[in-house]
C-alpha positions in Angstrom: -40.8 13.4 -18.9 -39.7 15.6 -21.8 -36.4 17.4 -21.3 -35.3 20.7 -23.0 -31.9 22.2 -23.4 -30.2 25.3 -22.2 -28.8 26.2 -25.6 -25.6 28.0 -24.4 -24.6 25.5 -21.7 -25.9 22.3 -23.3 -27.5 21.3 -20.0 -30.8 19.5 -19.9 -33.9 20.0 -17.7 -37.3 18.4 -17.4 -40.0 20.7 -18.6 -41.5 20.6 -15.1 -38.9 21.0 -12.4 -39.2 21.6 -8.7 -38.8 24.9 -6.9 -37.5 24.4 -3.4 -38.0 27.7 -1.7 -40.8 26.1 0.4 -38.4 23.3 1.6 -36.3 26.0 3.3 -38.6 28.7 4.6 -41.2 31.4 4.1 -44.1 29.1 3.2 -44.8 27.7 6.7 -43.0 24.8 8.3 -41.9 21.7 6.3 -40.0 19.1 8.3 -36.9 17.3 7.0 -38.6 14.0 6.3 -41.5 15.7 4.5 -39.0 17.7 2.4 -37.0 14.5 1.4 -40.2 12.7 0.5 -41.2 15.6 -1.8 -37.9 15.4 -3.6 -38.1 11.6 -3.9 -41.6 11.8 -5.3 -40.7 14.5 -7.8 -37.7 12.4 -9.0 -39.9 9.4 -9.4 -42.3 11.4 -11.5 -39.5 12.4 -13.9 -38.3 15.7 -12.5 -34.6 16.3 -13.3 -34.3 20.0 -12.5 -34.2 21.4 -9.0 -34.1 25.1 -8.2 -32.8 26.4 -4.8 -30.9 29.4 -3.3 -28.4 29.9 -0.6 -30.9 32.0 1.4 -33.8 29.5 1.4 -33.9 28.6 5.0 -30.4 30.1 5.4 -29.0 27.1 3.4 -31.5 24.5 4.6 -33.0 23.9 1.2 -29.5 23.4 -0.3 -28.6 21.0 2.5 -31.7 19.0 2.0 -31.1 18.6 -1.7 -27.5 17.6 -0.9 -28.8 14.9 1.5 -31.2 13.7 -1.1 -28.6 13.5 -3.9 -26.3 11.5 -1.7 -29.1 9.0 -1.0 -29.8 8.6 -4.7 -26.5 8.5 -6.6 -28.3 6.7 -9.4 -30.2 9.9 -10.4 -29.0 12.6 -12.7 -30.5 15.9 -11.5 -29.5 19.4 -12.6 -29.4 21.6 -9.5 -29.6 25.4 -10.0 -28.8 27.6 -6.9 -28.6 31.3 -6.5 -26.4 33.9 -4.8 -26.4 37.5 -3.8 -29.1 37.9 -1.2 -26.8 37.2 1.7 -25.4 40.7 1.6 -26.7 44.3 1.5 -28.3 44.9 -1.9 -25.9 47.3 -3.3 -23.9 46.8 -6.6 -20.6 47.1 -4.8 -21.2 43.7 -3.1 -21.3 41.8 -6.4 -17.6 41.2 -6.7 -15.4 38.1 -7.2 -14.3 37.6 -3.6 -17.9 37.6 -2.4 -18.9 35.3 -5.3 -16.2 32.8 -4.3 -17.3 32.9 -0.6 -21.0 32.4 -1.5 -20.2 29.6 -3.9 -18.0 27.9 -1.4 -20.9 27.9 1.1 -23.3 26.5 -1.5 -20.8 23.8 -2.5 -20.5 22.7 1.1 -24.3 22.7 1.6 -24.9 20.7 -1.5 -21.9 18.5 -1.0 -20.4 19.0 -4.5 -17.2 20.3 -6.0 -18.8 22.1 -9.0 -22.2 23.8 -8.9 -24.3 23.0 -11.9 -25.9 26.4 -12.4 -25.5 29.5 -10.3 -27.9 32.4 -10.7 -27.6 36.0 -9.5 -30.5 36.3 -7.2 -32.5 39.3 -8.3 -29.7 41.8 -7.8 -30.0 45.5 -7.9 -30.7 46.6 -11.5 -27.3 48.3 -12.2 -25.6 44.9 -11.6 -26.8 43.6 -15.0 -24.9 46.4 -16.8 -21.5 46.0 -15.0 -18.9 44.2 -17.1 -16.8 43.3 -14.0 -19.7 41.3 -12.6 -19.9 39.0 -15.7 -16.1 38.9 -15.9 -16.2 37.5 -12.3 -18.8 34.9 -13.2 -16.6 33.8 -16.1 -13.7 33.5 -13.7 -15.8 31.1 -11.5 -16.4 28.9 -14.6 -12.7 29.0 -15.4 -11.9 28.0 -11.8 -14.4 25.1 -12.1 -16.4 26.2 -9.2 -19.5 26.5 -11.4 -20.4 24.8 -14.7 -22.6 27.6 -15.9 -24.4 30.8 -14.7 -27.6 32.7 -15.2 -29.7 35.3 -13.6 -33.0 35.5 -11.7 -34.8 38.8 -12.5 -37.8 40.9 -11.4 -38.4 42.8 -14.7 -38.4 42.2 -18.4 -35.9 45.0 -18.9 -33.4 43.2 -16.6 -34.0 40.0 -18.5 -33.2 41.6 -21.8 -30.0 43.2 -20.5 -28.9 39.8 -19.2 -29.7 38.0 -22.4 -27.4 40.4 -24.3 -24.4 39.0 -22.2 -22.8 36.3 -24.3 -22.3 33.7 -21.5 -25.5 33.9 -19.6 -27.0 30.4 -19.9 -30.4 31.1 -18.3 -32.9 33.7 -17.2 -35.3 32.9 -14.4 -38.4 35.1 -14.6 -41.9 35.2 -13.2 -44.2 33.8 -15.9 -47.8 32.6 -15.5 -51.3 33.3 -16.7 -51.3 36.4 -14.4 -47.9 37.6 -15.7 -47.7 37.5 -19.5 -45.5 40.4 -20.4 -42.4 38.1 -20.8 -44.1 36.4 -23.7 -43.8 39.5 -25.8 -40.5 41.0 -24.6 -38.3 38.2 -23.2 -39.0 34.8 -24.6 -38.4 35.7 -28.3 -35.1 37.3 -27.4 -34.1 34.3 -25.3 -34.9 31.9 -28.1 -32.8 33.9 -30.6 -29.9 33.9 -28.2 -30.1 30.3 -27.1 -30.7 31.4 -23.5 -32.8 29.0 -21.3 -36.0 30.3 -19.6 -36.8 29.1 -16.1 -40.4 30.1 -15.4 -40.9 30.8 -11.7 -43.9 31.7 -9.5 -45.9 29.7 -12.0 -49.0 29.5 -9.8 -48.9 33.1 -8.6 -48.0 31.9 -5.0 -50.9 29.4 -5.1 -53.6 31.7 -6.4 -53.9 29.8 -9.6 -54.5 26.5 -7.8 -58.0 27.8 -7.1 -57.9 26.7 -3.5 -57.9 30.1 -1.8 -60.7 32.5 -0.8 -60.7 36.0 0.6 -61.0 34.4 4.0 -57.9 32.1 3.7 -55.4 32.7 6.4 -51.7 32.0 5.8 -49.2 31.4 8.6 -47.3 34.3 10.1 -44.0 33.0 8.7 -45.5 32.6 5.2 -44.5 35.3 2.7 -48.1 35.4 1.6 -48.8 37.1 4.9 -45.7 39.1 5.6 -44.9 40.3 2.1 -48.3 40.8 0.6 -47.5 44.5 -0.1 -43.8 44.2 -0.6 -42.8 44.7 3.0 -39.8 42.2 2.9 -38.8 41.9 -0.8 -40.2 42.7 -4.2 -44.1 42.6 -4.2 -44.0 40.8 -7.5 -42.8 37.6 -5.7 -46.0 37.3 -3.8 -49.2 36.6 -5.8 -47.3 37.9 -8.9 -47.9 41.4 -7.6 -51.7 41.1 -8.0 -53.7 42.4 -5.0 -55.1 39.4 -3.2 -58.8 40.2 -3.5 -58.5 40.7 -7.3 -56.4 37.6 -7.6 -58.9 35.4 -5.8 -61.7 36.6 -8.1 -59.6 36.2 -11.2 -58.4 32.8 -10.1 -62.0 31.5 -9.7 -62.6 32.5 -13.3 -59.4 30.9 -14.4 -60.2 27.6 -12.7 -63.5 27.4 -14.6 -61.4 27.3 -17.8 -59.7 24.0 -16.9 -60.6 21.2 -19.4 -61.7 17.9 -18.1 -58.9 16.0 -16.4 -57.0 19.1 -15.5 -56.8 20.7 -12.1 -56.5 24.6 -12.1 -52.8 24.3 -11.1 -52.2 21.8 -14.0 -53.9 24.2 -16.4 -51.5 27.0 -15.3 -48.4 24.7 -15.6 -49.5 23.3 -19.0 -50.0 26.8 -20.3 -46.5 27.7 -19.3 -44.9 24.6 -20.8 -46.6 25.4 -24.1 -45.1 28.8 -24.5 -42.3 28.8 -27.1 -39.0 29.5 -25.5 -39.7 28.1 -22.0 -37.1 25.5 -20.9 -38.6 24.5 -17.6 -41.1 25.6 -15.0 -40.5 25.3 -11.3 -43.6 25.0 -9.2 -43.0 24.3 -5.5 -44.6 21.5 -3.6 -45.1 20.9 0.1 -46.5 17.4 -0.2 -45.8 14.3 -2.4 -49.3 14.7 -3.8 -48.5 18.2 -5.0 -45.2 17.2 -6.5 -46.8 14.3 -8.4 -49.7 16.4 -9.7 -47.3 19.1 -10.9 -45.2 16.6 -12.8 -48.3 15.1 -14.4 -49.1 18.5 -16.0 -46.2 17.8 -18.4 -48.0 14.7 -19.7 -51.5 16.2 -20.2 -52.7 17.0 -23.8 -51.9 20.4 -25.2 -54.4 23.1 -24.5 -56.6 24.1 -27.4 -56.5 27.4 -29.1 -59.9 28.2 -27.6 -58.6 27.7 -24.1 -55.5 29.7 -24.7 -57.6 32.6 -26.1 -59.9 32.5 -23.0 -56.8 32.7 -20.7 -55.4 35.6 -22.7 -58.8 37.4 -22.5 -59.0 36.9 -18.7 -55.5 38.4 -18.4 -56.3 41.4 -20.6 -59.5 42.1 -18.7 -58.5 41.6 -15.1 -54.7 41.6 -14.7 -52.7 43.3 -17.4 -53.2 46.9 -16.2 -52.2 46.0 -12.6 -48.8 44.5 -13.3 -47.3 45.3 -16.7 -46.2 48.9 -15.8 -44.1 47.6 -12.9 -42.5 44.4 -14.1 
């Protein structure tokens, strides 16, 4: 699979990676054997970038990745984790001592001495403007606890603030055919600065797979049930912030745009991969079949200008006014 580079850190990632939130929690139950099989299948399909966080399953996702890496020492995989959501979400908690403690826990979970890439996990907005936060991150690099650092953001404004920091290697942001604002405001700035872009929530929490109807029922422990209106965390994390009924209707229209040989999910992933400035996209997968199909999107032919225009028209008509003012 094609790999792209995080310009500031020199690290490489497959253009389609694997998000592992679902291997920890909040997407319904995935047992350990199933989780390891998903990781193995993704690796066999050419995936070399895994994204996790210390709060996914309270560390279970990190531990599962660590187990997988020990079983496959022949593989070179870049693992990005996140920190910051284990404490109350106030800027005062984003200090060096806490960073060290959170990193130490992640290093134990993953079974490594140095973390490849650590991202601030959607912290309070003022954190991005505090010099002492980024001084602390630089200290972690100097102490060889982490090789590089980045941020995961909710808004384009947060992304732009982070990109202006000289040592930020990556910005993880929601980007998909139902969330296009970053194309105009974030990706050009990241390209100029050499900052990698990690596109998350690429299928709008599964909406863009075209598999759901208004009658679909999600498990009680699935965030698509308990966070549909932002009850537990930012609403934009669930269905990209689009209300479910609208999303289902728009997703059916989107699915009809898929060229022959593409599934709707592969159409969404291929669209993201083609955006200038994207380094990697991180769809989740709960089964080997999903992991393989996601990876295959990287090998499909480029989308035509006509298809790209139709996707943009759908967004402008159905989605733009619902999301752009918030994120």
